[in-house]
C-alpha positions as CSV (number, residue, x, y, z in Angstrom):
1,M,-30.6,10.3,60.4
2,S,-32.8,8.3,62.8
3,Y,-32.2,4.5,63.1
4,Q,-34.4,2.3,60.9
5,V,-35.3,-1.1,62.3
6,L,-34.1,-4.2,60.4
7,A,-37.6,-5.2,59.5
8,R,-38.2,-2.0,57.5
9,K,-34.7,-1.5,56.2
10,W,-34.5,-5.0,54.7
11,R,-38.1,-5.1,53.5
12,P,-38.0,-6.6,49.9
13,R,-38.7,-4.1,47.1
14,T,-38.9,-6.5,44.2
15,F,-40.0,-10.1,43.6
16,H,-36.4,-11.2,43.3
17,E,-35.6,-9.9,46.8
18,L,-38.5,-11.7,48.3
19,V,-37.6,-14.5,50.7
20,G,-39.8,-17.6,50.4
21,Q,-43.3,-17.6,48.9
22,E,-42.0,-18.9,45.5
23,H,-45.5,-20.2,44.6
24,V,-47.0,-16.7,44.8
25,Q,-44.0,-15.0,43.2
26,R,-44.1,-17.4,40.2
27,A,-47.8,-16.8,39.6
28,L,-47.6,-13.0,39.9
29,V,-44.5,-12.7,37.7
30,N,-46.0,-14.8,35.0
31,A,-49.3,-12.9,35.1
32,L,-47.4,-9.6,34.8
33,D,-45.2,-10.8,32.0
34,Q,-48.2,-12.1,30.0
35,G,-50.6,-9.2,30.8
36,R,-53.1,-11.5,32.5
37,L,-54.0,-9.4,35.4
38,H,-56.9,-9.9,37.8
39,H,-58.8,-7.0,39.2
40,A,-58.8,-8.3,42.9
41,Y,-56.1,-10.2,44.8
42,L,-56.4,-11.7,48.2
43,F,-53.3,-12.5,50.2
44,T,-53.7,-14.7,53.3
45,G,-51.3,-16.0,55.9
46,T,-50.0,-15.5,59.4
47,R,-48.4,-12.2,60.5
48,G,-45.1,-11.2,59.1
49,V,-44.9,-13.5,56.1
50,G,-45.1,-10.8,53.4
51,K,-48.7,-10.0,52.6
52,T,-48.4,-6.2,52.6
53,T,-44.9,-6.4,51.1
54,L,-46.3,-8.4,48.2
55,A,-49.1,-5.9,47.7
56,R,-46.7,-3.0,47.5
57,I,-44.4,-4.8,45.1
58,L,-47.4,-5.5,42.9
59,A,-48.4,-1.9,43.1
60,K,-44.9,-0.8,41.9
61,C,-45.1,-3.4,39.1
62,L,-48.4,-1.9,37.9
63,N,-47.2,1.8,38.1
64,C,-43.5,1.7,37.3
65,T,-42.7,4.3,34.6
66,A,-39.1,3.5,33.9
67,K,-37.7,4.2,30.4
68,G,-38.5,1.4,28.0
69,Y,-42.1,0.9,29.2
70,D,-45.0,2.6,27.4
71,D,-48.0,4.0,29.1
72,D,-50.0,0.8,28.8
73,G,-47.4,-1.6,29.9
74,V,-46.5,-3.2,33.2
75,T,-43.4,-5.1,34.4
76,S,-42.5,-7.8,36.8
77,T,-39.2,-6.0,37.6
78,P,-39.8,-2.5,38.8
79,C,-36.8,-0.2,38.5
80,G,-37.1,1.3,42.0
81,Q,-35.7,4.6,40.6
82,C,-38.6,6.3,38.9
83,D,-40.9,8.7,40.7
84,S,-43.7,6.1,41.1
85,C,-41.4,3.5,42.6
86,R,-39.7,5.9,45.0
87,A,-43.1,7.3,46.1
88,I,-44.5,3.9,46.8
89,D,-41.4,2.9,48.8
90,E,-41.7,6.1,50.8
91,G,-45.4,5.8,51.4
92,R,-46.5,8.9,49.5
93,F,-47.9,7.6,46.3
94,V,-51.2,9.3,45.7
95,D,-52.8,6.4,43.7
96,L,-51.9,3.8,46.3
97,I,-54.6,4.0,48.9
98,E,-53.8,1.9,52.0
99,V,-56.7,1.3,54.3
100,D,-56.5,-0.3,57.7
101,A,-59.8,-2.1,57.9
102,A,-59.4,-2.7,61.6
103,S,-59.8,1.0,62.3
104,R,-62.4,1.7,59.5
105,T,-65.0,-0.9,60.0
106,K,-68.1,1.2,59.5
107,V,-70.1,1.1,56.3
108,E,-69.8,4.9,56.1
109,D,-66.1,4.6,55.8
110,T,-66.4,2.0,53.0
111,R,-68.8,4.2,51.1
112,E,-66.6,7.2,51.4
113,L,-63.7,5.1,50.1
114,L,-65.7,3.9,47.1
115,D,-66.9,7.3,46.1
116,N,-63.5,8.1,44.6
117,V,-63.2,4.8,42.7
118,Q,-64.7,6.2,39.5
119,Y,-62.0,8.8,39.2
120,A,-58.9,8.2,37.1
121,P,-55.5,7.8,38.8
122,T,-53.7,11.1,39.4
123,Q,-50.0,10.1,39.1
124,G,-49.8,6.4,38.2
125,R,-51.1,4.0,35.6
126,Y,-53.5,2.2,38.1
127,K,-55.3,3.3,41.2
128,V,-54.5,0.5,43.8
129,Y,-56.6,0.0,46.9
130,L,-54.7,-1.9,49.6
131,I,-57.1,-3.0,52.3
132,D,-55.2,-4.6,55.2
133,E,-56.9,-7.0,57.7
134,V,-60.0,-6.9,55.5
135,H,-61.7,-9.5,57.7
136,M,-62.4,-6.8,60.3
137,L,-64.9,-5.0,58.0
138,S,-68.5,-5.2,59.1
139,T,-71.2,-7.1,57.2
140,S,-72.6,-3.9,55.9
141,S,-69.2,-2.8,54.7
142,F,-68.7,-6.1,52.8
143,N,-72.1,-5.7,51.2
144,A,-71.3,-2.2,50.1
145,L,-68.0,-3.4,48.7
146,L,-69.3,-6.4,46.7
147,K,-70.6,-4.7,43.6
148,T,-67.5,-2.6,43.1
149,L,-65.2,-5.5,43.9
150,E,-66.9,-7.6,41.2
151,E,-66.9,-5.0,38.4
152,P,-64.4,-2.3,39.2
153,P,-63.3,0.3,36.6
154,P,-60.4,-0.8,34.4
155,H,-58.0,1.5,36.1
156,V,-58.7,0.1,39.6
157,K,-57.0,-2.9,41.3
158,F,-58.0,-4.2,44.7
159,L,-55.3,-5.8,46.9
160,L,-56.8,-7.4,50.1
161,A,-54.7,-8.9,53.0
162,T,-55.9,-10.9,56.0
163,T,-54.7,-13.2,58.6
164,D,-58.1,-14.8,59.1
165,P,-59.7,-15.7,55.7
166,Q,-62.3,-17.9,57.4
167,K,-64.1,-14.7,58.5
168,L,-64.5,-13.4,55.0
169,P,-67.9,-14.0,53.3
170,A,-68.0,-16.5,50.5
171,T,-69.2,-13.7,48.2
172,V,-66.0,-11.8,48.7
173,L,-63.7,-14.9,48.3
174,S,-65.4,-15.8,45.0
175,R,-64.6,-12.4,43.6
176,C,-60.8,-12.5,44.4
177,L,-57.8,-14.4,43.2
178,Q,-56.5,-15.9,46.5
179,F,-52.9,-16.6,47.4
180,T,-52.1,-18.3,50.7
181,L,-48.6,-17.4,52.0
182,K,-46.7,-20.1,53.9
183,N,-45.0,-19.8,57.2
184,M,-41.2,-19.4,57.0
185,P,-39.3,-22.5,58.1
186,P,-36.5,-22.0,60.6
187,E,-33.9,-22.9,58.0
188,R,-34.9,-20.1,55.7
189,I,-35.1,-17.6,58.5
190,V,-31.6,-18.5,59.8
191,T,-30.2,-18.2,56.3
192,H,-31.7,-14.8,55.8
193,L,-30.7,-13.5,59.2
194,A,-27.1,-14.6,58.6
195,K,-27.1,-12.7,55.3
196,V,-28.5,-9.5,57.0
197,L,-26.1,-9.6,59.9
198,E,-23.1,-10.1,57.6
199,A,-24.2,-7.1,55.6
200,E,-24.7,-5.1,58.8
201,G,-21.2,-6.1,60.1
202,I,-22.6,-7.6,63.3
203,G,-21.0,-10.7,64.8
204,F,-23.2,-13.7,65.5
205,E,-23.2,-17.3,66.5
206,E,-25.2,-19.7,64.3
207,S,-26.7,-21.5,67.3
208,A,-28.2,-18.1,68.4
209,L,-29.8,-17.7,65.0
210,W,-31.5,-21.1,65.3
211,L,-33.0,-19.9,68.6
212,L,-34.3,-16.8,66.9
213,G,-35.6,-18.7,64.0
214,R,-37.4,-21.1,66.2
215,A,-38.9,-18.3,68.4
216,A,-40.1,-16.4,65.3
217,D,-42.7,-19.2,64.7
218,G,-42.8,-18.8,60.9
219,S,-42.8,-15.0,60.8
220,M,-39.8,-13.2,59.1
221,R,-40.8,-9.9,60.6
222,D,-40.9,-11.3,64.1
223,A,-37.4,-12.8,63.4
224,M,-36.1,-9.4,62.3
225,S,-37.6,-7.7,65.4
226,L,-36.1,-10.3,67.7
227,T,-32.8,-9.9,66.0
228,D,-32.9,-6.1,66.7
229,Q,-33.7,-6.9,70.4
230,A,-30.8,-9.5,70.5
231,I,-28.3,-7.0,69.1
232,A,-29.3,-4.5,71.8
233,F,-29.3,-7.1,74.5
234,G,-25.8,-8.4,73.5
235,Q,-24.2,-5.0,73.0
236,G,-23.8,-5.3,69.3
237,Q,-23.3,-9.1,69.2
238,V,-25.7,-12.0,68.7
239,R,-24.5,-14.7,71.0
240,H,-26.2,-18.0,72.0
241,T,-26.2,-17.4,75.8
242,D,-27.6,-13.8,75.4
243,V,-30.4,-14.9,73.1
244,A,-31.3,-17.8,75.3
245,A,-31.4,-15.5,78.4
246,M,-33.4,-12.9,76.4
247,L,-36.0,-15.4,75.2
248,G,-36.2,-17.3,78.4
249,T,-36.3,-20.6,76.5
250,L,-34.8,-23.9,77.5
251,D,-31.4,-24.6,75.9
252,H,-32.0,-27.4,73.5
253,R,-28.6,-28.9,74.2
254,H,-29.9,-30.0,77.7
255,V,-32.7,-31.9,76.1
256,L,-30.2,-33.7,73.8
257,A,-28.1,-34.5,76.8
258,L,-31.1,-36.2,78.5
259,V,-31.7,-38.2,75.3
260,E,-28.1,-39.3,75.1
261,A,-28.3,-40.5,78.7
262,L,-31.3,-42.6,77.7
263,A,-29.4,-44.0,74.8
264,D,-26.6,-45.1,77.1
265,V,-29.1,-46.4,79.7
266,D,-27.3,-44.3,82.3
267,A,-29.6,-43.4,85.1
268,P,-27.1,-41.5,87.3
269,R,-26.2,-39.2,84.4
270,L,-29.9,-38.7,83.7
271,L,-30.6,-37.5,87.2
272,A,-27.4,-35.4,87.2
273,E,-28.6,-33.6,84.1
274,I,-32.0,-32.9,85.6
275,G,-30.2,-31.5,88.6
276,R,-28.2,-29.1,86.4
277,L,-31.5,-28.1,84.7
278,A,-33.1,-27.4,88.0
279,E,-30.6,-24.7,88.7
280,Q,-32.0,-22.7,85.8
281,G,-35.6,-23.0,87.1
282,P,-37.1,-24.4,83.9
283,D,-40.6,-25.5,83.2
284,F,-40.2,-29.2,83.7
285,A,-43.4,-29.9,81.7
286,A,-41.9,-28.1,78.8
287,V,-38.7,-30.2,79.2
288,L,-40.8,-33.4,78.8
289,D,-42.6,-31.9,75.8
290,D,-39.3,-31.2,74.2
291,M,-38.0,-34.7,74.9
292,T,-41.1,-36.3,73.4
293,A,-40.6,-34.0,70.3
294,V,-37.0,-35.3,70.0
295,L,-38.2,-38.9,70.3
296,H,-40.7,-38.3,67.5
297,R,-37.8,-37.0,65.4
298,L,-35.8,-40.1,66.2
299,A,-38.6,-42.3,65.0
300,V,-38.8,-40.3,61.8
301,A,-35.0,-40.5,61.4
302,Q,-35.0,-44.3,61.8
303,M,-37.7,-44.8,59.2
304,V,-37.2,-41.9,56.7
305,P,-33.9,-40.2,57.5
306,E,-34.3,-37.6,54.7
307,A,-37.6,-36.4,56.3
308,V,-36.0,-35.2,59.6
309,D,-36.7,-31.5,60.1
310,N,-33.8,-29.2,60.9
311,A,-35.8,-26.8,63.1
312,H,-33.1,-26.7,65.7
313,G,-30.1,-27.0,63.4
314,D,-29.3,-30.4,64.9
315,R,-30.3,-32.8,62.1
316,E,-26.9,-34.6,62.1
317,T,-27.1,-35.0,65.8
318,V,-30.6,-36.5,65.6
319,L,-29.5,-38.9,62.9
320,A,-26.5,-40.0,65.1
321,L,-28.8,-40.5,68.1
322,A,-31.3,-42.5,66.1
323,S,-28.7,-45.1,65.3
324,R,-28.2,-45.7,69.0
325,F,-31.8,-46.7,69.8
326,T,-33.9,-49.7,68.7
327,A,-37.2,-48.8,67.0
328,E,-39.0,-50.5,69.9
329,D,-37.3,-48.4,72.5
330,V,-38.1,-45.1,70.8
331,Q,-41.8,-46.1,70.5
332,L,-41.9,-47.2,74.1
333,Y,-40.1,-44.1,75.4
334,Y,-42.5,-41.8,73.4
335,Q,-45.5,-43.6,74.8
336,I,-44.2,-43.3,78.4
337,G,-43.4,-39.6,77.8
338,I,-46.9,-38.9,76.6
339,Q,-48.5,-40.7,79.5
340,G,-46.1,-39.0,82.0
341,R,-47.1,-35.6,80.6
342,G,-50.7,-36.4,81.6
343,D,-49.7,-37.6,85.0
344,M,-47.8,-34.4,85.9
345,T,-50.9,-32.8,87.4
346,H,-51.1,-35.6,90.0
347,A,-47.4,-35.5,91.0
348,P,-46.1,-33.8,94.1
349,D,-44.0,-31.5,91.9
350,L,-43.0,-31.2,88.3
351,R,-39.4,-32.2,88.8
352,T,-40.4,-35.4,90.6
353,A,-42.8,-36.2,87.7
354,L,-40.1,-35.7,85.1
355,E,-37.6,-37.8,87.0
356,M,-40.1,-40.6,87.5
357,T,-41.1,-40.5,83.8
358,L,-37.5,-40.8,82.6
359,L,-36.7,-43.5,85.1
360,R,-39.8,-45.4,84.1
361,M,-38.5,-45.4,80.5
362,L,-35.3,-47.2,81.7
363,A,-37.2,-49.5,84.1
364,F,-39.6,-50.7,81.4
365,R,-37.0,-51.1,78.7
366,P,-37.0,-54.8,77.6
367,Q,-34.4,-56.7,79.6
368,G,-32.3,-59.4,78.0
369,V,-32.3,-57.6,74.6
370,P,-28.8,-56.1,74.1
371,Q,-28.5,-52.6,73.0
372,P,-27.1,-52.5,69.5
373,A,-23.8,-50.6,68.9
374,K,-25.4,-49.0,65.8
375,T,-28.7,-49.3,64.1
376,P,-28.5,-48.9,60.4
377,L,-30.7,-46.2,58.9
378,P,-33.2,-46.5,57.5
379,L,-34.6,-49.5,59.2
380,R,-36.5,-50.6,56.1
381,G,-35.3,-50.2,52.6
382,T,-37.5,-49.0,49.8
383,G,-37.5,-49.4,46.0
384,D,-34.6,-51.4,44.6
385,D,-32.9,-51.6,48.0
386,A,-35.9,-53.5,49.5
387,P,-35.3,-57.1,50.3
388,A,-36.9,-59.6,47.9
389,A,-40.1,-61.3,49.2
390,P,-39.5,-64.9,50.4
391,A,-40.6,-67.7,48.1
392,G,-43.9,-69.1,49.1
393,G,-44.8,-66.1,51.3
394,D,-45.7,-66.3,55.0
395,D,-48.5,-63.9,55.4
396,E,-49.7,-65.4,58.7
397,S,-46.4,-65.2,60.5
398,P,-47.0,-63.7,64.0
399,P,-45.6,-60.2,64.6
400,A,-42.6,-59.7,66.8
401,A,-43.5,-59.1,70.4
402,E,-42.6,-55.8,71.8
403,G,-39.3,-55.8,73.6
404,D,-37.9,-58.9,71.8
405,G,-36.9,-57.4,68.5
406,G,-35.1,-54.6,66.9
407,S,-31.5,-55.6,67.8
408,R,-29.6,-57.2,65.0
409,P,-26.4,-58.7,66.2
410,T,-23.5,-59.0,63.7
411,A,-21.6,-62.2,63.3
412,A,-19.2,-61.2,66.0
413,E,-21.9,-60.3,68.4
414,S,-23.8,-63.6,67.9
415,Q,-20.7,-65.7,68.6
416,P,-20.7,-67.0,72.1
417,P,-17.6,-66.7,74.3
418,P,-15.4,-69.7,74.6
419,A,-16.8,-72.2,77.0
420,S,-15.0,-74.1,79.7
421,A,-15.8,-76.5,82.5
422,S,-16.2,-73.6,84.9
423,S,-18.0,-71.2,82.7
424,S,-21.5,-70.0,83.5
425,P,-24.2,-68.7,81.2
426,A,-24.5,-65.0,80.6
427,P,-26.8,-63.1,83.0
428,D,-29.3,-62.2,80.3
429,A,-29.7,-65.9,79.4
430,E,-31.9,-66.2,82.5
431,V,-34.7,-64.4,80.7
432,E,-36.9,-67.0,79.1
433,R,-34.1,-69.5,79.5
434,A,-34.4,-72.7,77.4
435,P,-34.8,-75.9,79.4
436,E,-31.4,-77.2,80.6
437,P,-30.5,-80.7,79.4
438,P,-30.5,-83.4,82.1
439,P,-27.2,-84.1,83.8
440,P,-25.1,-86.8,82.1
441,W,-25.6,-90.4,83.3
442,E,-23.8,-93.6,82.6
443,V,-25.2,-96.0,80.0
444,P,-24.6,-99.7,79.5
445,A,-21.6,-100.8,77.5
446,D,-23.6,-102.1,74.6
447,E,-25.1,-98.6,74.2
448,A,-21.9,-96.7,74.5
449,A,-21.7,-95.9,70.8
450,T,-24.8,-93.7,71.1
451,P,-23.6,-90.2,72.0
452,M,-25.3,-88.3,74.8
453,P,-26.5,-84.7,74.5
454,A,-23.7,-82.2,75.2
455,A,-24.3,-79.4,77.7
456,P,-24.7,-76.0,76.1
457,A,-21.5,-74.7,77.8
458,Q,-19.4,-77.3,75.9
459,A,-20.7,-76.3,72.4
460,S,-17.3,-75.5,70.9
461,T,-15.1,-76.8,68.2
462,Q,-11.9,-76.3,70.2
463,P,-10.3,-79.3,72.0
464,A,-11.7,-80.0,75.4
465,P,-9.7,-78.3,78.2
466,E,-7.8,-80.4,80.7
467,P,-9.9,-81.2,83.7
468,E,-9.2,-79.3,86.8
469,E,-8.8,-80.9,90.2
470,G,-12.0,-82.1,91.6
471,T,-13.9,-81.7,88.3
472,P,-16.0,-84.8,87.3
473,M,-14.8,-86.4,84.1
474,A,-18.4,-86.5,82.7
475,A,-18.3,-82.7,82.8
476,V,-15.4,-82.4,80.3
477,R,-15.8,-85.6,78.3
478,P,-16.6,-84.9,74.6
479,A,-20.2,-85.7,73.5
480,S,-19.0,-88.4,71.1
481,A,-16.8,-90.3,73.5
482,P,-18.3,-93.1,75.6
483,P,-17.9,-93.0,79.3
484,R,-14.9,-94.9,80.7
485,D,-16.9,-96.6,83.4
486,A,-19.2,-99.0,81.6
487,T,-20.9,-100.1,84.8
488,P,-24.6,-100.3,83.9
489,Q,-26.8,-97.8,85.8
490,M,-30.4,-97.0,85.5
491,A,-31.2,-93.7,83.9
492,P,-33.2,-91.3,86.2
493,Q,-36.9,-91.2,85.6
494,A,-37.8,-88.4,83.2
495,E,-39.5,-85.4,84.8
496,E,-43.0,-84.7,83.9
497,D,-42.1,-81.6,82.0
498,E,-39.5,-83.5,79.9
499,V,-41.9,-85.9,78.2
500,A,-41.7,-85.2,74.5
501,V,-44.5,-85.3,72.0
502,L,-43.3,-87.2,69.0
503,E,-44.5,-86.4,65.5
504,A,-43.8,-89.7,63.7
505,P,-44.2,-89.2,60.0
506,E,-46.6,-91.4,58.2
507,P,-45.4,-93.3,55.1
508,D,-46.4,-90.3,52.9
509,G,-44.7,-87.8,55.1
510,V,-47.6,-86.4,57.1
511,P,-46.8,-86.1,60.8
512,A,-49.0,-87.8,63.3
513,Q,-49.1,-85.9,66.6
514,G,-50.3,-86.7,70.1
515,V,-48.0,-89.8,70.8
516,A,-46.3,-89.2,74.2
517,E,-43.1,-91.1,74.9
518,A,-40.1,-90.8,77.1
519,P,-37.2,-88.6,75.9
520,R,-35.2,-90.3,73.2
521,P,-31.5,-89.7,72.5
522,P,-30.7,-87.1,69.8
523,P,-29.4,-88.3,66.4
524,A,-25.7,-89.0,66.1
525,A,-23.4,-86.1,65.8
526,A,-22.2,-85.1,62.4
527,A,-18.9,-86.8,61.6
528,E,-15.9,-84.6,60.7
529,G,-16.3,-83.2,57.3
530,E,-20.1,-84.0,57.1
531,R,-22.1,-80.9,56.5
532,F,-25.4,-79.8,58.1
533,D,-27.6,-79.1,55.1
534,H,-31.2,-77.8,54.8
535,D,-32.8,-81.2,54.6
536,R,-31.3,-82.2,58.0
537,W,-32.5,-78.8,59.3
538,L,-36.1,-79.5,58.2
539,K,-36.1,-83.1,59.5
540,G,-34.5,-82.3,62.8
541,F,-36.2,-79.0,63.5
542,D,-38.9,-80.4,65.9
543,S,-36.3,-82.3,67.9
544,L,-34.5,-79.1,68.8
545,G,-37.0,-78.4,71.5
546,L,-37.2,-74.7,70.8
547,G,-40.2,-72.7,72.0
548,G,-41.7,-69.2,72.0
549,L,-40.0,-66.4,70.1
550,T,-36.8,-68.4,69.6
551,R,-38.8,-71.2,67.8
552,N,-40.5,-68.6,65.7
553,L,-37.2,-67.0,64.7
554,A,-35.7,-70.4,63.8
555,A,-38.8,-71.5,61.9
556,H,-38.2,-68.7,59.4
557,C,-34.6,-69.6,58.6
558,V,-33.0,-71.7,55.9
559,V,-29.5,-73.3,56.0
560,E,-27.3,-71.3,53.6
561,A,-23.8,-72.6,54.3
562,D,-21.9,-74.9,56.7
563,D,-18.1,-75.3,56.6
564,G,-17.9,-77.6,59.7
565,R,-17.1,-74.8,62.1
566,R,-19.5,-72.0,61.1
567,L,-23.2,-72.5,60.3
568,M,-24.9,-69.7,58.4
569,L,-28.7,-69.4,58.5
570,R,-30.6,-67.0,56.3
571,L,-33.6,-65.3,58.0
572,D,-36.8,-64.1,56.3
573,P,-36.5,-60.3,56.2
574,S,-40.0,-60.0,57.5
575,Q,-38.8,-61.5,60.8
576,E,-35.7,-59.3,61.1
577,A,-36.9,-57.6,64.3
578,M,-36.7,-60.8,66.3
579,N,-33.1,-61.4,65.5
580,A,-31.7,-60.8,69.0
581,E,-28.6,-62.3,70.4
582,I,-30.4,-64.3,73.1
583,H,-32.4,-66.2,70.5
584,V,-29.3,-66.9,68.4
585,R,-27.6,-68.3,71.4
586,R,-30.5,-70.6,72.2
587,V,-30.7,-72.0,68.7
588,Q,-26.9,-72.6,68.8
589,E,-27.3,-74.5,72.1
590,A,-30.2,-76.5,70.7
591,L,-28.1,-77.5,67.7
592,A,-25.3,-78.5,70.0
593,G,-27.7,-80.7,71.8
594,I,-28.3,-82.8,68.6
595,G,-24.6,-83.0,67.9
596,V,-24.2,-80.0,65.6
597,S,-21.5,-77.9,67.4
598,R,-21.0,-74.8,65.2
599,Q,-20.6,-71.1,65.5
600,L,-24.1,-69.9,64.5
601,V,-24.7,-66.8,62.4
602,I,-28.2,-65.7,61.5
603,E,-28.4,-63.0,58.9
604,P,-31.6,-61.5,57.4
605,G,-31.8,-61.5,53.6
606,P,-33.7,-62.8,50.6
607,L,-34.5,-66.5,50.9
608,P,-33.5,-68.8,48.0
609,A,-36.3,-69.7,45.6
610,Q,-38.0,-73.0,45.9
611,V,-36.6,-73.5,49.4
612,E,-39.0,-73.9,52.3
613,T,-38.5,-72.7,55.8
614,P,-39.7,-75.0,58.6
615,R,-42.7,-72.6,59.0
616,Q,-43.5,-72.7,55.3
617,R,-43.2,-76.5,55.3
618,A,-45.5,-76.8,58.3
619,D,-48.1,-74.4,56.7
620,R,-48.0,-76.3,53.4
621,I,-48.5,-79.7,55.1
622,A,-51.3,-78.2,57.2
623,A,-53.0,-76.8,54.1
624,E,-52.7,-80.2,52.3
625,R,-54.2,-82.1,55.2
626,H,-57.0,-79.5,55.5
627,A,-57.7,-79.9,51.7
628,E,-57.8,-83.7,52.1
629,A,-60.1,-83.5,55.1
630,V,-62.5,-81.2,53.1
631,A,-62.4,-83.6,50.1
632,A,-63.1,-86.5,52.4
633,L,-66.1,-84.8,53.8
634,R,-67.3,-83.9,50.3
635,R,-67.2,-87.6,49.4
636,D,-69.0,-88.7,52.6
637,P,-72.5,-90.0,51.7
638,H,-74.0,-88.6,54.9
639,V,-72.7,-85.1,54.2
640,R,-74.1,-85.4,50.6
641,Q,-77.5,-86.4,52.0
642,L,-77.6,-83.4,54.3
643,E,-76.7,-81.1,51.4
644,E,-79.4,-82.6,49.1
645,S,-82.2,-82.9,51.7
646,F,-81.8,-79.8,53.8
647,G,-79.6,-77.5,51.6
648,A,-76.8,-77.7,54.1
649,R,-73.5,-76.0,53.3
650,L,-70.0,-77.2,54.4
651,I,-68.0,-74.3,56.0
652,E,-64.5,-75.3,55.0
653,S,-62.8,-72.9,57.4
654,T,-64.2,-74.9,60.4
655,V,-62.8,-78.2,59.2
656,K,-60.0,-79.5,61.3
657,P,-58.2,-82.7,60.2
658,A,-57.7,-85.4,62.8
659,E,-54.2,-85.1,64.3
660,S,-53.5,-88.8,64.5
661,A,-55.9,-90.3,62.0
662,P,-54.3,-91.9,59.0
663,R,-54.6,-90.2,55.6
664,A,-57.6,-91.3,53.5
């Protein structure tokens, strides 16, 4: 017996053997069981998804004559053993007329076909016309078919199939019950191929089946044909290397290796991997396309892990990779990859273009923001897991700048290393470094009780180390201890950029801004056992001297706990992306500058009710002052006169309260 290809040997013969297309299967089975049959069915979809197979199964259901079914009955489970079922499977059933519309497009062919419609079926219960690629018929053929298609004899059923339903006239579509067949996802194709190969007794590697499922592009017939080719190519085995060589496609594992090198910020390994790729002579433009596709999947994995597709059988690998990137890095790399793809036409060669694009990703990665050891997935909770909204709300909070957020250090990561007299700041602290405090100077004896600001390097609760030889005593003296030498000396003149703008509160608590004075000493350090509470945090926030993103991060925090050694700040969840290690360190140094030497931990989470952050307090005070300014203008007799005489209208959004004017 001659060999029969897998696509024909494993063609489904019943609805229950059908792979996929559950929506069509359910509708047809219910219609057959309930006897609600239409006279014309239209099956649409890409090649190899089961249009003709469905039509033949439906023809068997209409004409099965197995024992237990009377002459007028149909079934949704054809027996496959009666004369009608066997004849349909073998392609010799007289009352199943299969027409290839691509080769019979003339109107004469259609008229000849319809001349026999009026005659009763010869062998079966129904005369079934199966017209494949019906969109190829000419306009005249469609016009000749319309009347019969609308009102066929009761013993006639029309089954139409097409890959291009847009070319069908609306008059034909309106006369048919249309079913759109879906493309086969790679997961379903791989599962079916594994079942077929196990039944055939052929060895295979699962990774090879994923290559075949991807190459089939949604067509089960193409997948079966490629499997036949792979079996012949691999001498009876389906192996990954053989299938990759047969298809001539890029090994997806090389693309994942490039992404892993990006995750580790390892430029040498990145170039080495491209060198290994070059030995295979790949299409470097396709490599970049595959990389941007992986970056897209990483972004999906970070936001909605359960929505990651498994088209390559690497879903777990993608989820693991997604936790090694920040969300900002993924978006930046994707954008650079898209732009690099467009620049390839102007590059000297494609390999150079790929290397420069990948190196550009690393070069433009935000510096000073540490790479997290693991990013929890998903990045944002939903439903009951979502963090509660902060009390009072902060709808106008500025968004996190690109490159300064995304990393969320744990308590261990945010703890600075032990400081000593010879310690130096971390290298990444040079990015947007906070202003260093002025060097210590001697003060008169009568002012020795006022502590001077401690340098950030000495912000530690451990006892001060013994001074090394040649080390000035002022460098290791605790902040609360007066200098030994009480010889009065003049303090150096403050630099122009160190002049502070004081916000002295008015009697009712409204700050008055715009008064410039020389730097004043920070408040006294907290005594042993005294706790730093939220009231002190609000009152001393402006004296911390923070700026930029660091100030914005601290302004959305509330003091949660202080045990004298460890200070816990709770951060508004909406600002979680800014919680980078560099900002935590700057806040800790600023607190040390006002005498609060603690190990600082900033954790995002729901804020306590009825507790204001510094930002919320400032917004509330600004809103109150704006309301008072508007009320004062409303009471002004000149404003009233303008409104009464000229119909003037006060635009409240343009009212700005005087910064230093006393409250009315």
